[in-house]
N, C-alpha and C positions, 0 to 999 in steps of 0.2 A: 560601763555595763560589763558584768562578768560574762565570760564565755559559757554557753550552754553545756550542761553535763553530757559526756559522750555515751554514758551507759544506756540511756533510753534509746538513742539512735542505734547503738550497737545491738541491743536486744531485738529491735524491729528488724534489723538486717539479718540476724541469725534466724528469726522466725521465717522471713521471706526466703532465705536460702534453703531452709528445710522444706518449705512448700515446693520450691523448684525441684528438689530431690524427690519428693513424694509424687510430683507430676511427671517424672521421667525426664526432666531436663536439668540434671545436676550441674553445678559449676565445677570447673577443674579441681582436682584434688588439692593442688598446691594453694588454690585460692581459699578453699574451705579450711585448710590447716592454718593458713595465716590468719583467717578470721577467728579461729579458735584461740590462737595465740594472742590476738588483740583483746579478746574477752578477758584474759588473765593478765594482761600487761599492766605494769605499774607506771607507764608513761602518763603524762598530763592529758587532760581532756582535749586540749587543742590539737596535740600531736596525734592522739588516737582518732579524733574525728577526721583529720586530714588524711591519715593513712587509710582509714576505712573508706572514705569517699574515693580515693585513688584506686583502691583495690577493686571496688564494685563498679566504677564508672564504665568499664568496657562492656558490662552486661546489662546496663540500663537502656531499655528501649524508649521509654518516654520519661521526660522530666515534666512534672506538673507543679504549678504554683497557684495556690488558692488565695484570692485577695480578701479584703475585709468584708466584701458583700457576698462571699461564697462563690464568686465566679472563678473558673479555673482556666488558666492558660496552659496548653500542652505544647511542648516542643520536642523535637527529635533528640533521642539520646545517642550514645555511641555504639550500642549493640547492633550488629548487622541484622537487618530485617529479613531473615531467612525463615521461610515457612515450608510446609509440606502439604501437598494436595490431599484433601480428605483426612487430614490429621490435625492434631493440636501441637502447638509449640508455646512455651511459656517463657516470660522475660521479667526482669526487675522493672519496677516503676519507682522513681524517687519523687516523693511529694514534699514540697516546701509549703509550710502552713504557718507563716509568721504570726498570724492573728489567732492561732490556736483554736480554730473552729472545730467543733466536734460534730461530725457528720459521717455519711457513708459514701465512699468512692464508687463511682460506676463508670462504665465505658460505653462509648458510642462510636459507630463507624461513620466518620465524617466523609461525605462524598461517595460512600458505598452504601447503597440502600439495603441494610441488613434487616433482620427479622424484628418486628415489633411485637413484643410478647408481655407487656407489662400488666395489662388488666383483662383483655378480652380477646377471645379467638377472632372476633370481628376485626381486630386491628392487624391481623396477620397479612403478609403479602401474598400468601399462597392462594390466589384467586385466579381463575382461568381467564379473566378479562384483563388482567393487569399487563399482559404482554403488549397489548395494543394501546390501551388508554394511558397507562403509566408504566413505562418499561423497566420495572424494578427487578423482575426475576433475573434478567440477563446480567445485570450489574451487581446483583446481591451475592457476591462471592466470598465476603469476609464476615466472620463472626468474632466478636470480642467480648470477653467477660473478665471481671476481676476474680481471681482465684482465692479460695479460702475466705478469710474475713476481709471485707473492704472498709471496716469501721476505722475512721481516723480518730486517734485517741487524744488529740489536742496537743501533740508534740509539735515543735517548730519544724521538725523534719522527721520523716520515717520512710521505710521501704515497704512496698506492696508488690504483688505479682499479678501480671496480666497474661491471660491465655488467649491465643488467636487460632482460629480455624480457617483454613482456605479450602474453598470448594474447587478451585481451578489451579492449574499449573502455569508456569511461565513467569515473565516479569510483569507485574501488575501494579498500577498506581492506586494508592489508597491513603486514607487518613484515619487517625485515631484522636478522639476527643474525650478527655476525662472530665467528669463533673462530680459535684457533691450533692447528695440528697439529704434534706432535712427530714428525717423520718418522724420527727415530732410535729411536723407541719400537717395540719388537718387536711385531708384530701377533699377536693371539691371537683365538680364537673368542669369548672373553668380553669383548673390548674393541673398541670401534668403531675404524675405521681413522683417525679424526681424532686419536686419542691420548687420554690421560687427561683433559686439560683439556676437550676437546670433549665427552667422554663425561659428565663430571660436571655440565655445565651443565643436562642434561635432568632432573637430580634435585633441582635447587635451586628453592625457592619464588620466589626473586627473578627478576624478568623481566629478561633480559639483552638484549632486542631493542629496536630503534628502531621506533616506529610511524608510519605515514604514511597519508594519504589521497591516493592516486595519481590523477593526471589523465591518462587514457590516450586519446590521439587515435585516431579510427578509421582502419583501413586500407581498402584497396579490393580487391574481388574482381576479379581480372584473368583473363580468359578466354584460353586458349591454343588457337590454331587450327592444330592439328597436321595436316600433309598429306603424303601420299606424293607422289612425283614425278608420278604420273598424276592427282593431285588428290583421291584417295580419302581418307577419314578413317580414323584408326587410333589405336592406343595407342603411347606412346613414353616413354622415360625422360628426364625433364627435371631438370636441375640448375640451380637458380637461386641465384646468389650476389650479395651486395652488394659494394660497393667494398672492404670489408675481408675478403672471402672467406668470409663466414658464409652457411650454407645456409638456404634457406627451403622449407617451414615449418621452424621450429626443430626440430632433431633431438631435443631433450629433451622436446618437447611432442607428439610424434607418436603417433598410434594407427594400427593397421592400417586400410587397406592401405598407409599410409606408414610405412616402417620406420625406427626410430631408428638402425639400423646402416648405413643408406644415406646417401650425399650426395644422391642423386636421389630423386624421387618419380615414380610412373607416372601419367600423365594422358592421357585420350583427347581427341580433338578436341571442343572446346566445354566442357571441364571447367576448373575454376578453381584458382588459388592466391591466397590473400589476402596482399597486399603493401602495405607503407607506401610513401609517396612517396619517390622517389629513383632513382639509377642502378643497373642490374643487368647482370651478365653471365649469359647463359643458354646452356647447352649442351644438345644434344638428340641422341639416337641411338636406334636400335631394334635393337641387337645389332651384331655385327661385319660384317654385310652392308651396313652404312651407314657412310659417312664421317661423323665427328662434325661437327655443325653448331654453330657458336658465333656468337652475336650479342649486341649491346649494346642495351639498352632503358631508357628513363627512364619511370617511373610518375609521373603527375601527374593533375590533375583531368580531363584530356582522354583519359586512357588507359582503354580498355575491353577491348581485345583485342590480343594479340601474336601475329603469324603465325609459325609454326614450319615452314618448308619442309624436309622430310627429304631427305637426299642418298644415295640407294641406289647403290652401285657395282656390285652384282651381284645377280641374282635366281636362285638355284638352282632354284626351282620352274619357271622358264621352260625349264629343261633337264630337268624331270621329277624333280628331287631335293627331298626334303622332310625338314626338320630335326626332330630330336627330342633331348631330354635325358632319358636313362633313369634319372636319379638326382637328384631334388630332394625336399625335405622341407617339410612344413607345420607341424612341431612339433619342439622340441628345438633344441640349439645356439643360434644367435643369436635364433631366434624365442622368444617369451615362454615361460618354462618353469615358472611356478607360476600356476595349476595346470598340470599337464603336458598341455597341450592344443594350443597353437599357434594357427594361423590357419585360416580356412575356405576352401573352394573359391573363393568369390567374390574373396578376396584373391589366391590362387595363380594364378587365371586371368588376373588383371590383370598379374601379374609375367611370366607366360609370353607374353602378348600384347605386353607392353611390350618384350620382347627378341626379338620376331619369330620365335618358335618355333612350329612346327606341332603338336608333341606334347610334353607334359611328364608324366613318370611320377612321381607324388607317392607316396612310399614311407613307410608307417607303420613306425616302429621303436620300440625299447623305451621311450624316455622319453615317447612320446605314443601308444603303440600302442592302449591301451584307449579313448582318446577318438577318435583319428583313424580307427579302423576303422569308425566309423559312416558315413564318406563312401565306403567301398568299395561298389561296385555290380556289379563285373564288366563294366562298360561304360565306354566313353569318353564324356566329357561336355564341354560348352562352356557353362558357366553365365554369367549376366550378372555383370559386375564391380561388384556392388553393395557398399555399405558394410556392414561387419560390425557387428552389435549397435547398431542405430540410436539407441537410447535413450542409451547411453553416449557415442556420438559426438556426438549433439546436445548433451549436457551439456558436452562438452569443446569445443564450438564448431565441430565439423565439420558444416557445413550445406550444403556443395556437393552438387550433384546429379550422380550418375554418368550417363554418356552411352554409348549404343551407337555402334558405328562400322561402316564398310563392311567392315572386315577382321576383325571379331570371330570369324566362323565359321571362320577359317583356323587357329585355335588351340584345342587340346583338352587335357583332363587325363585321366589314367587312374590311379586309386588302386590301388596294389599294396603289396608288402611288401619291406622290407630286413631280413634276419635279423642285426640289430646290437643288441648288448646282450642277446642270447639265450645259452643255455648253449653253443652251438656257435660263438660269434663268434670265439673264438681261432683257429678253422680258416680264418678269412676271412669277410668280411661278404657274405652271399649276397643277390643281387637276384632276385626272382621276378616276372616280367612276364607279364601276361595270365592271372592266376589266376581261377578260378571260385569258389574257396573259400579264405579266408585263414586259417582255423584248422586247425592241424595235428591230425590225427585223435587222439582220446583225450586232448586237452589242455584245461585250463581256464585255465591261467596260462602266461606266458612261460617260467617255470621248469620247466614240464613238457615243453618241446620237447627233441628229441634234443641230445646234447652233442657231436656231430660232424655234418658237413654232408651226407654221402652220402644218408642217409634223406630229408632235406629235399629234395635235388635230385630224387630219384626221385619223391617225392610231387608236386613241381611238374610234372615231366614227365607224370605220370599225368593232369594237368589240361590238357595241351597247352600249358603255359606255357613261355616261354623263360627258362632259368635260367643264372645266371652269378655273377660276383664283382665287387664294387665296389672302387674306389680300389686297383687291382691292385698298384701299386708300393710300398705301405706296408710297410716292413720287408724289402724285397727288394733294396735297394741293396747293392752289393758294392765300391764304391769305384772303379769304372771306367765310362767312357762307351762302351766297346767293345760292339758288337752284331754277332752274338751273342757272349756271353762264357761261359766254362765254370767260373766261380767259383761255389761252392755258397753260397747265402745262408743267413742264420741262421734265417729264418722267425720272427723274434721279433715281427712286427707283425700287422696285420689286413688284409694284402693278399690276393692270390688264392692263398693257401697250398695248400689242399686241391684246387685245380683239377688238380694233377698226378696226383691219385688219381681224381678224378671223370671226367676226359676219357677215359682209356683204358677206363673202365667204362661209357662212353656216357651219362654223367649230367650233363654240363655243356656249355653252348653257347657261352659268351662270357666275356670279362672286360672291365672298363671302365677307361679311363685318360684321358689328356689332361690330367693334373694335375701330375705330378711328372716327375723326370728320365726321359727315354725309355728309357735302359738298364735302369732298375729296372722299368719297366712292360712293355716289349716283349720282354724276354729269354725269359721262359717261353713267350710266344706264338710267337716264332720257333722255339724248340726243338720245340714241339708241331707246328707246321706242317712242320718238317723231317722228322718221322717219319710224316707222312701224315694228321694230323688236320685237320679243317676248322673249327677253333675260330675264332670271330668276335672282333673287337676293336671296342669302342664308345667313343665320347667321352662323358664325363659331367661334371657339375659338383659334385655333393654339396652343393648349396646348401641352407641357409646354414651348412654345417659346414666343409667345406674352403674354400669361397669365399663371401663375403658379397655380392659385387657384384650378383648376380642369377642366374637360371637361364641356361644356355647358355654358360657359360665354356668348357666342353667340349661338343661337339655331334657328332651322328651324322646323316649325310645318306644317305637311301635313295632309290633310283630306283624310281618307281612309275608305272603307266600313268595313274593319276588321283590327285588329292589324297586323303589319308586323312581321311575324313569319317564322321560317324555313330557309332553305338554300337560298331561293330567297327573303328574307325579304327586302334587299336593293333594288332589282329590283322592287318590289312592291311599295316601298316608292318613287323611282324615277318616276315610271309611274304616281303615284298620283301627284307628283310635276310638271310633265310636262303638265298634262291635267286637273288638278283639282284645288281646292282652297287651298292656303297655305299662310303663313306669317312667318316673321323672326323677331328676336329681342333678348332682354335680358331675356325673360321669366317672367318679372314682370308685363307685360300687354299683353293682348290677344285680337285679333279681329277675332271672329268666324263668318263664313258664310257670308262673303261679297257678296252682291247680287245686281243686277240691275233689277228692276221691279220684285223682289222676285225670280229671277233666278240666281242660283249659277254658271252657266256656265262661262267659261273664255272668250268665243267668243259669241258676240251678233251682230245682224243685225237690222237695222231700215230703214224704207222706206224714212223718212224725218227727218230733224233736229227737235228738240223739247225737252220736259222735260222728265226726267227719275227719278225714285225713287231709291236712293242708301241706302241700309240698312245693318246692321250687329249687332251682339251681342258683346259688348265690356266690358272688366273687367280689373281692375288694382289694385295693392295693394302697398301702402306705409305705413310705420309707421306713427302714428299721428304727431309725431314731427321729424324733420330732425335729423339724427344722429350727435353726436359730432365728430369733426375731430379727428382721432387718431394721436398721435404724430409721426412725421417722415415719413408718407406715405399718399397717396391720400385717400380720404374718400371712393371712389367707385372703382370698379374693374379697369376701364380703365382710364388712365390719362386724355384723351381727348374725350373719346368715349361714348358708349351707356350705359346708366343706367337710370332707370325711375326717380331716385331722381333728375336728371338733368332736368326733365320735370315738377317738382313741381312748381306750380305758387305761387311765393312769399312765404308767411308763411302759406298758406293754405295746404289742403290735395288734392287739385284739380290738374288735368292735362288737357291739351288741345288736343282734338281729331280733326284732320284735314281731310277734303276730298279734294283730288287732281283731277284735270282734266289736263292732259298733263303737269304734274309737277307743276301746279300753284294751290295754295290754293283757293278753291271756297266756302267752308263752314267750320265752326268750331263749336265745342260744348265743354264747360267745363264739366268734369266728376269727381266725387269724387273717389279717388283711395283707396277705402275702402274694396275692394274685392267683391263688389256687381256686378252682371251682369246687364248691361244696354242695353235695346233694343233701337237702334238709327236709325233714318231715315232722309234723306235729299232729297229735290227736287232740281235736278240739271238740268240746260239747256245745251244741247249739240248743238253747231252750226255746227259741222263737225265731221267726224270720229275721235274718241278720245280714250284714255285710262284713266281709273278711278282707284283710289286707296285710301286707308285710312292709316293714320299714327298717332302715338304719337311720335313726333320727339325725337330722342335719346332713344327710348325704343322699338317701334314696327312699322313694315311697312308691308302692305299686298302686295302680287303679284297683278298686275293690272288685271282688266277686260277690254277687248277690245270691243269697239262698232264701227262697220263699218256702215256708213249711205249712203244709195243710191248706194250701191255697190262700194264705194270708199275706197281704203286702207287708213290707218292712215298716214297722212303726215302733222303733226301738226306744224312743225316749220322749215322754211327755215334757220333760224339762227342755229338750232341744226345740220342740214345737213352740213352747211358750217363749223361749229365748228369741226365736226368729220373729214371733209376733211382736214382742216388745221392742226388738231392734228396729222394726219398721217404724214405730213411733219415734224412736230416737233419730232415725234417718230423716224423717219428715221434718222434725224440729230443726235439724241442722241445715238441710239442703233446700227446703221448699222455697225459701226466699230467693234462691237463684233461678227458679223456674219462672218463665214469662207468665204474666197475668193471663194471657190468652190460652196458655197450656196448663195452668195450675189445676183447673177443675178436672180435666182428664187424668192428670197425674194423681190427684187425690182419690179419684174413683179406682184407679189401678192399685194404689197402695191399700185401699180398703179391701179390694178383692183379694189381694195377697194375704192380708191378715185373716180374712174369713177362711181362706183355705187352710192356713196354719191352725186355726182354732178347730176346724173339722178334723184335721190330722191329729191334733192333740187329743181330741176325744176318742180317736181310734187307737191311740197308743195304750199299751199296758203300763201299769205303774212302773216308775224307774226302780 
């Protein structure tokens, strides 16, 4: 048999050595130069292979051999197993593959219970009961992954790179086991995602791992001195990356309040992140009211503190506007889901503070309802941002001390309910804000709740709660960006479906958006406004379900005489929302003090049609140049939704401010999004009773001001009334089958009543 060609093995070695260099662990210069010389050598294949293997052997941490069944035996190589605490180190792996199996190489931590993250958040170790039942946290110190491509190309031998992360310092025993995954193998619930080969190794008596005594050098606790422009201390979101773009602390080793699905962590002034020596890029922000701060820092023996000066470009509270996110979660979705519990108020308040929000409504819903309801008190709270479950966190090495800040009291939580995963969820996910009792009368289980929403809305109103609908646009897109439009949606999703029944019956106050395409979210709202209803629109996030970034991706700003504080903070905010000036959006643009004839009141009267002056203070901020698209993910938060960058006019820094009358644009003005506040005023002619609003589409929208002329109610559009009437029919056709037989007659009666009201209002409307 002839000797295998040297060039394929040499090519794989060169690729692996370049990967090591990219990861910050280059081989010595003389080794890389000899490798380059080998690439151009005229020596025979056998000689080149021998020299290559001898050259790289001292840097190989693991030797792996794949048998004819795809099972892999891992043995220790010659490279010293030296790691660094809270940092990554990378090494060569030599793979012998005599049967030329084409598969993907993966790494496991044999004997060190690392993070399980293949398919489900439920499989993760980060559960607060595992310290006592299965003590994984304390021993889960090592994380391993194949760097760059792990695909085996079918060569008899090739080189790959493995990267190792150590949570701890000192001399630590551990093992590494490499395996191959057949990615063409159809996944089933009875077989692991690594494929048959990886699955069978766990049933063999034979040890397939390589054992090591790792020497892990200690890292340093680096304090972050986070400061507002006025010098006050606060909480902020910090993203710390090394030269290879890896986030710290390692996402795979995080416990609450540090989330494995975030690039950033939330830290207060004086709190720490443990970092190994080396250069870092640090970015910091506190929500969209701040320009991102980016700085470079090098950690060495002299480093104890890194100053983080925040750059606030606008302060809505100085204008009397206070932000809230009416829809965030502490359990389910990206939060830990087994057991179905989630995180505590101590973690949620850290996230709300870190995003610069005044209020966060933490909503219990089906996956976490029975556990999260313990935090409901009927009051607003501002707990200390302490570490959850200290015993588990100490076992996992989280020994940093939480700090209070000057701005802590500006952020509060209020626990309430989202009716999601309940029998009525098909009618739209209901949000109940300001409840005094979170258990529907006569129920013991979620399954006992009503199977349509109107009874729930009326129960919420009986408690003086503000009731409405979450993620209003889900299932309501009709393939057009026109606003308003008159296409009947399918109502197949979980958006604000039954709001078209609840509002005319006086049982719904708002819907929430700021997440998806504006036409899907705003169309129902515009139609309801056009026939005289005072329905509110709020910005929300649905964190961490719709969006993982953090609370406040969508925000609602309410004008109040004083900051919302104390146990009744949410109630004060709701009162301002119902009767005063407010707006919602992504927080990158703001419309303060929308007024008609210099009057901020929501309700106006006029004796005759004529001209009014519409004024406001408007500000927006965009970077001078559009950001470059990051690889593999959308540029902006929402794949289709709200972000001021989507309002940028061509290559300028300008955005378009629009004035609406009855949902129709009647005036516009280009404004520079440079953070400057602009006083704007427009003369608008009203021919009949109307509603007026301002917007920068895909970034901010005000609540309307209502102007009734000559004592006539707003009946702006017969087509809107007809659309609402016809949509009730479509809704019934789609959703009535999900309503229990015992409740269907009452639901049909309510639907009929809503339609009758729309017909009456249609007849009261002037022709469009």
